[in-house]
C-alpha positions, 0 to 999 in steps of 0.5 A, spaced: 675 383 263 674 384 270 668 383 274 664 390 275 658 393 276 655 394 269 650 398 272 654 404 273 658 404 268 658 410 263 655 410 256 662 409 252 668 406 250 669 400 255 661 399 255 662 398 248 668 393 249 664 389 254 657 389 249 662 387 244 665 381 248 659 378 252 654 379 248 657 379 241 662 374 242 668 378 240 675 377 243 682 380 244 679 387 245 684 392 246 684 400 246 687 402 239 687 410 237 682 411 243 677 406 239 677 399 242 679 394 237 678 386 236 677 380 233 670 378 230 668 372 226 666 374 219 660 370 215 665 364 213 667 363 221 674 366 220 676 371 226 677 378 223 680 385 226 675 391 226 673 396 231 668 395 236 661 399 234 659 404 238 653 400 241 651 404 247 652 410 244 649 410 237 641 408 237 642 404 230 645 397 233 638 397 238 637 391 232 642 388 233 643 387 240 635 385 240 637 380 234 642 377 237 639 377 244 634 372 240 639 368 237 642 366 243 634 364 246 635 370 251 630 375 248 624 374 253 630 376 259 632 381 255 626 384 255 624 383 262 631 387 264 630 393 259 623 394 262 626 394 269 632 399 268 627 404 263 621 404 269 627 405 273 628 412 269 621 413 268 621 411 260 617 407 256 622 401 253 621 403 247 624 410 249 630 406 252 637 409 250 643 405 248 647 404 253 640 401 257 639 396 252 647 394 252 646 394 260 639 389 259 642 385 255 649 384 259 645 383 265 641 377 262 647 374 260 649 374 267 642 371 270 643 366 264 651 364 267 649 364 274 643 360 273 648 354 270 
């Protein structure tokens, strides 16, 4: 995907696709029937076609985001980004909406890549 300002991207399919690609490692993401679809690895390591989950609008994926950031060794940076974003909105970190969680995860990965 092209370079864009994640902080200005509204919650929805585009932010979901960017989260799937940058955080979860999906590839070949495209729009089908108004929903993003892409390929992700299954438990056996094979690439399977699937609909991209609604990461930025469904709060049930918050645990998946945190678990993935922990797998990547970026949980501390993710929580720092999330705290910064939620403080700007005047919310406690635990109350952060799903779209802020997605942006925090993407920003944590961006910061890691800049340090390389």
